[in-house]
C-alpha positions in Angstrom: 64.4 20.2 -18.8 65.5 19.1 -22.9 62.8 19.4 -24.9 63.4 15.7 -25.7 62.6 14.8 -21.9 59.9 17.4 -22.2 58.6 15.2 -25.3 59.4 11.6 -23.7 56.9 12.7 -20.7 53.7 13.9 -23.0 54.5 10.4 -24.9 54.2 8.4 -21.4 50.7 10.6 -20.5 49.6 9.8 -24.0 50.3 5.8 -23.9 48.8 5.8 -20.2 45.7 7.1 -20.8 45.3 4.9 -23.9 46.2 1.9 -21.6 43.2 3.0 -20.0 41.3 3.4 -22.4 41.5 0.0 -23.0 40.9 -1.5 -19.7 38.5 0.4 -18.2 34.9 -0.6 -19.0 32.5 1.5 -20.7 30.0 2.2 -17.6 33.3 3.2 -15.7 34.4 2.0 -12.6 32.4 2.6 -9.4 34.3 3.7 -6.2 32.3 3.9 -3.0 34.0 6.4 -0.2 32.8 5.4 3.3 33.9 6.8 6.4 32.4 5.7 9.7 29.4 8.2 11.7 29.6 9.7 15.0 27.1 7.1 15.3 29.5 4.2 14.5 32.4 5.3 16.0 30.7 5.7 19.7 28.5 2.3 19.4 30.1 -0.7 20.7 27.3 -2.7 19.5 26.9 -3.0 15.7 24.4 -5.0 14.3 21.5 -3.1 14.4 18.9 -5.8 14.4 20.5 -7.1 17.8 21.0 -4.0 19.3 17.9 -4.0 20.7 15.7 -6.7 23.5 12.7 -7.6 21.6 10.2 -8.0 23.8 6.9 -9.7 22.0 3.3 -10.1 24.2 2.1 -13.0 24.7 -1.2 -14.0 23.4 -2.5 -15.2 26.9 -0.6 -13.9 29.6 -0.5 -10.0 30.5 3.0 -9.7 31.2 5.4 -9.2 28.3 7.4 -12.0 27.2 11.7 -11.7 25.8 11.9 -14.2 22.9 15.3 -14.8 21.5 13.4 -16.4 17.9 11.5 -13.9 16.8 10.2 -15.3 13.6 8.4 -18.4 15.7 6.1 -15.4 17.0 4.9 -14.1 13.7 2.2 -16.9 13.4 0.8 -15.9 17.2 -0.4 -12.5 15.4 -3.3 -13.9 13.8 -4.7 -14.6 17.4 -5.6 -10.9 16.9 -7.7 -11.5 13.8 -10.4 -13.3 15.6 -13.3 -11.3 14.8 -12.1 -11.1 11.5 -12.2 -15.0 11.1 -15.3 -15.0 13.1 -17.5 -12.5 10.7 -16.4 -14.9 7.4 -19.1 -17.8 8.1 -21.7 -14.3 7.6 -21.0 -13.9 4.2 -23.0 -16.1 2.4 -26.2 -13.9 3.7 -24.6 -10.0 4.3 -21.0 -8.0 3.0 -17.7 -7.9 5.1 -15.4 -5.9 3.9 -11.1 -5.8 3.8 -10.1 -2.3 3.3 -6.2 -1.7 2.6 -3.7 0.9 2.3 -0.5 0.8 1.5 2.2 2.8 -0.1 3.2 2.7 -3.8 3.5 -1.3 -3.6 0.0 -1.1 -3.7 -0.3 0.9 -6.9 -2.4 -0.6 -9.8 -4.2 -3.0 -7.4 -1.1 -5.3 -6.6 -1.4 -7.3 -3.7 -4.6 -6.2 -3.0 -5.7 -8.0 -6.3 -4.6 -11.5 -5.3 -5.8 -11.4 -1.6 -9.1 -10.2 -3.0 -8.9 -12.8 -5.7 -8.9 -15.8 -3.3 -11.1 -14.5 -0.6 -13.9 -13.9 -3.0 -13.4 -17.6 -4.5 -13.8 -18.8 -1.2 -16.3 -16.5 0.3 -18.6 -15.4 -1.9 -18.6 -11.8 -3.6 -17.1 -9.8 -6.6 -16.2 -6.2 -8.0 -13.1 -4.7 -7.3 -14.7 -2.5 -4.5 -14.1 1.5 -3.9 -13.1 4.1 -7.1 -12.2 7.6 -6.7 -14.3 9.4 -8.9 -10.9 10.5 -11.0 -8.5 7.3 -11.4 -4.7 9.5 -12.3 -3.0 5.4 -12.1 -4.1 2.6 -14.3 -4.7 -0.4 -12.4 -5.1 -4.2 -13.8 -8.5 -5.1 -13.1 -10.4 -2.5 -14.4 -10.0 0.6 -16.9 -11.6 3.9 -15.4 -12.2 6.8 -18.1 -13.9 10.2 -16.9 -15.7 12.6 -19.5 -16.9 15.9 -19.8 -19.1 17.4 -21.4 -18.4 14.7 -24.0 -14.7 14.9 -24.4 -12.4 12.2 -22.1 -10.5 13.3 -19.4 -6.6 12.1 -19.0 -4.9 12.2 -15.8 -4.1 15.4 -15.4 -7.7 16.6 -16.2 -10.9 15.9 -14.7 -12.6 17.4 -11.2 -10.2 18.8 -8.9 -8.7 16.4 -6.3 -7.5 16.9 -2.8 -4.8 14.4 -1.2 -4.4 13.9 2.5 -0.4 12.6 1.4 0.1 14.6 -1.6 1.8 17.6 -1.6 0.7 20.5 0.7 -1.2 22.5 -2.1 -3.6 19.4 -2.7 -4.4 19.8 0.9 -7.3 20.0 2.5 -7.9 22.3 6.1 -11.4 20.2 6.9 -9.7 16.9 6.9 -12.5 15.7 4.7 -10.9 13.5 2.4 -13.0 10.4 2.5 -11.9 6.9 3.8 -9.5 6.7 0.4 -7.5 9.7 1.8 -8.6 11.4 -1.8 -11.6 13.3 -2.8 -12.5 14.9 -5.7 -14.7 18.2 -6.2 -18.0 18.8 -8.6 -17.8 22.3 -9.6 -16.8 24.5 -12.9 -13.4 25.6 -10.9 -11.4 23.7 -13.0 -13.3 22.4 -15.4 -16.5 24.1 -17.0 -19.2 21.5 -17.1 -17.6 19.5 -14.4 -20.2 19.7 -11.6 -21.8 16.8 -14.2 -18.9 14.3 -15.1 -19.8 10.4 -16.4 -17.2 7.9 -16.1 -17.0 4.7 -17.5 -15.5 1.4 -16.0 -14.4 -1.9 -18.0 -13.4 -5.1 -16.7 -9.8 -5.8 -18.4 -9.7 -8.9 -20.4 -11.5 -11.7 -20.4 -10.5 -13.1 -16.9 -13.2 -15.2 -15.3 -11.7 -13.5 -11.6 -13.9 -12.5 -9.4 -13.3 -8.7 -9.4 -14.4 -8.3 -12.8 -18.0 -9.2 -12.0 -20.2 -6.7 -9.9 -23.9 -6.4 -9.8 -24.2 -2.6 -7.8 -23.0 0.2 -7.3 -22.4 1.9 -3.9 -21.8 5.8 -3.8 -19.9 7.8 -1.0 -20.1 11.5 -1.6 -22.0 14.7 -0.5 -25.7 14.7 0.1 -26.1 17.1 -3.1 -23.9 14.7 -5.6 -26.5 11.7 -7.1 -25.7 9.0 -9.6 -27.4 7.4 -12.9 -26.8 4.3 -14.6 -29.4 1.1 -15.2 -32.3 3.8 -15.2 -31.6 4.2 -11.4 -30.7 7.1 -9.1 -29.1 7.2 -6.1 -27.6 9.3 -3.7 -24.6 9.1 -0.9 -24.9 5.7 1.1 -27.4 4.4 -1.7 -27.5 1.9 -4.0 -27.4 1.2 -7.8 -28.5 -2.3 -9.1 -27.0 -4.0 -11.8 -27.4 -7.3 -13.9 -25.8 -10.0 -12.1 -21.9 -10.8 -13.3 -21.7 -7.0 -15.2 -18.5 -6.1 -16.5 -19.0 -2.7 -17.7 -20.8 0.3 -16.8 -21.3 4.0 -17.5 -22.9 6.4 -14.4 -23.8 9.5 -14.8 -22.1 12.2 -11.4 -24.1 15.5 -10.8 -24.2 17.8 -8.9 -21.8 20.0 -7.2 -19.4 19.0 -3.8 -17.1 16.3 -3.1 -17.2 13.0 -3.3 -15.2 10.3 -1.8 -15.4 7.7 -4.1 -17.9 4.6 -5.4 -17.9 0.7 -5.0 -18.3 -2.1 -7.8 -19.5 -4.2 -5.7 -22.3 -7.4 -4.6 -25.1 -7.6 -2.6 -23.1 -10.6 -0.5 -19.6 -12.5 0.0 -16.4 -10.2 0.8 -15.4 -6.9 -0.9 -11.5 -6.0 -0.7 -10.6 -1.9 -1.1 -7.2 -1.2 -2.6 -6.3 2.4 -1.2 -2.8 2.8 -2.6 -1.0 6.3 -0.9 2.7 6.9 -2.9 5.3 8.1 -1.0 3.3 7.8 2.1 5.1 7.0 5.5 1.9 5.9 7.1 1.3 9.0 9.5 -1.8 10.7 7.4 -4.9 8.9 9.6 -4.6 11.4 11.5 -5.4 14.1 9.4 -8.1 12.7 8.1 -11.8 13.5 9.2 -12.2 10.9 12.1 -16.2 10.5 11.9 -15.7 10.3 8.0 -13.7 7.1 8.4 -15.5 5.8 11.4 -19.4 5.9 9.3 -17.7 4.3 6.3 -16.3 1.3 8.1 -19.4 1.1 9.8 -21.9 1.7 7.0 -19.8 -1.4 5.2 -19.5 -3.6 7.9 -15.6 -3.5 7.5 -13.7 -6.7 9.4 -10.3 -5.8 8.7 -8.1 -3.3 8.0 -4.4 -3.9 6.4 -2.0 -1.3 7.0 1.0 -1.7 4.9 3.9 0.7 5.3 7.4 1.2 6.9 9.7 2.0 3.6 9.2 5.4 3.4 9.3 5.8 7.4 12.6 4.3 7.1 14.1 7.4 6.6 17.9 8.3 7.2 18.0 5.2 8.6 19.6 5.7 12.2 18.1 3.9 14.8 16.6 6.8 16.7 14.5 8.1 13.3 13.4 4.4 13.0 12.0 4.6 16.6 10.5 7.6 16.3 8.4 6.6 13.5 7.2 3.4 14.3 5.7 5.2 17.4 4.5 7.8 15.0 2.8 4.5 13.1 1.7 3.1 16.7 0.0 7.0 17.1 -2.3 6.0 13.7 -3.0 2.2 14.3 -4.5 3.4 17.7 -6.9 5.9 15.7 -7.6 3.3 13.8 -9.1 1.4 16.0 -11.0 3.9 17.5 -12.4 4.4 14.2 -12.6 1.1 13.2 -14.2 -1.0 16.5 -15.9 -3.8 14.9 -12.5 -4.9 12.9 -9.6 -6.5 13.3 -6.3 -4.6 12.4 -3.3 -5.9 10.5 -0.2 -4.4 10.1 2.4 -5.4 7.4 6.2 -4.4 7.2 8.3 -3.2 4.2 9.7 -5.7 2.1 13.4 -6.4 1.9 14.8 -3.0 -0.1 18.4 -2.6 -1.7 20.8 -0.2 -1.0 24.2 0.4 -2.3 27.2 -0.4 0.2 30.7 -1.2 -0.1 30.8 -1.6 -3.6 27.8 -3.8 -4.2 23.9 -3.9 -3.8 22.2 -5.5 -0.2 19.8 -5.1 2.1 19.3 -1.6 3.6 20.1 -2.2 7.5 16.8 -0.1 8.5 14.5 -3.0 6.8 15.4 -5.6 9.2 15.4 -3.3 12.2 11.9 -1.8 11.7 10.6 -5.0 10.8 11.3 -5.8 14.4 10.2 -2.8 16.1 7.4 -2.6 14.0 6.2 -6.5 15.4 6.7 -5.9 19.3 4.4 -2.5 18.6 2.0 -4.9 17.2 2.2 -7.1 19.8 1.8 -4.7 22.4 -1.1 -2.6 20.6 -3.3 -6.3 20.7 -2.9 -6.4 16.2 -1.9 -8.9 13.6 1.4 -8.6 11.9 2.8 -9.8 9.0 6.0 -9.9 7.9 6.5 -9.1 4.5 10.8 -9.1 4.9 10.6 -12.4 6.0 8.3 -13.7 3.9 10.5 -13.3 1.1 13.4 -14.6 3.0 15.0 -11.8 5.1 18.3 -10.5 4.0 19.4 -9.8 0.7 16.0 -11.9 -1.0 15.4 -8.8 -2.9 18.6 -10.0 -5.4 16.8 -13.3 -5.1 14.0 -11.6 -6.6 15.3 -9.7 -8.9 17.0 -13.4 -10.4 13.7 -14.3 -10.6 11.9 -11.0 -12.4 10.1 -10.4 -9.2 10.8 -7.5 -8.5 12.5 -4.4 -10.3 15.6 -2.7 -10.8 15.4 -0.5 -7.9 15.4 -2.6 -5.6 12.4 -1.5 -4.1 9.4 -2.4 -5.5 7.9 -5.4 -7.1 7.1 -6.3 -10.7 3.3 -7.3 -11.4 4.2 -11.0 -11.4 5.9 -10.1 -8.4 2.9 -8.6 -6.7 1.5 -11.4 -7.5 3.5 -13.5 -5.4 3.2 -11.2 -2.8 -0.4 -11.1 -2.6 -0.7 -14.6 -2.6 1.8 -15.0 0.2 -0.3 -12.4 2.9 -3.3 -14.8 1.6 -2.1 -17.9 2.6 0.0 -16.7 6.1 -3.5 -15.3 6.6 -5.8 -18.3 5.7 -3.9 -21.0 7.2 -5.2 -23.1 9.7 -3.5 -23.1 13.2 -4.9 -23.2 17.0 -5.3 -19.3 17.0 -8.1 -19.4 15.1 -10.3 -21.1 17.7 
């Protein structure tokens, strides 16, 4: 080949590269390459949400009935929360408790905060409820700081902690995690002097919201542990009385042994515990000591347990995986029914979640499929079910929530504003008037 032709080819390549530099955007061109899976090649039914016939149990009849419009039946599940509604009449003279479990959607007291605030405004009560001895995730309602030998402990310090939903090296073999699924052990194994620990709790801001005010402290711990505050002392299950409308307190924990939590509350009204479990699929209740949990629900007069899981249980997004995981969640529901026989149970399914598909963000197909299977499971187990996915607006609603700054860029989690919206929708659904409340 002549040198002139070689030079011409070089110049042509340089010109093409220069043109591409001008035309291609700074963030590049994103191309999704997709090939159908073997299941997709073999399956005739392509609509993952319609592939299963959804059977809903009628609230009166014993036999299952098939319905076409599943969304219309969602309100019927509130019929199974009757024992909670009946207990609301007693809040002027005693306390009742709501325990709200969930994954990372609940961190920082999100969603739960608005539910608690509305319930306490309507039925009385105050305080944030149950707190761990050592708080590692900042909350929106109170600031909690631990001190050992007068030195402030950051989230990586403090007493040794065990988590039922954490990595394996943080698990306990005896299942003694307490009702929160986490426990802190006071001894000198981690930090010298941690058998005496001081915890400062202070309400955030000047809000008049009910959860910012409390008048007693309840301890859940080993009998060897004592707490001191306001010139008083208490042990496991005991109380320390404080002035009405207390906003901040310093509590001295002494002794060696596990601490499962302490509650800031009032002598009457409703208490609502926020128990987030980051990354948890909801399969952990079988690993928690059942007697320990049952004792807590009974002692605190727990009348509603909320289990908010599903997003982390979608897994590989295959129907087989989702169906299997829903059955695992059914087992956890059965355990909860045994642990808290006096409480109604409400299951909350996953929110809308986005994935990139064919070049654009859209609803993860596993979400609506799991949502419908969870509804069927709830009907069969005679528990309440609230579809957060449908409440948001269904398919691709997360995109609209993002546009309104109600959801984060990850397409999974709510912003604080979005969490407040979701918490308000939950309260409105839970307390709406209807024949099912009679």
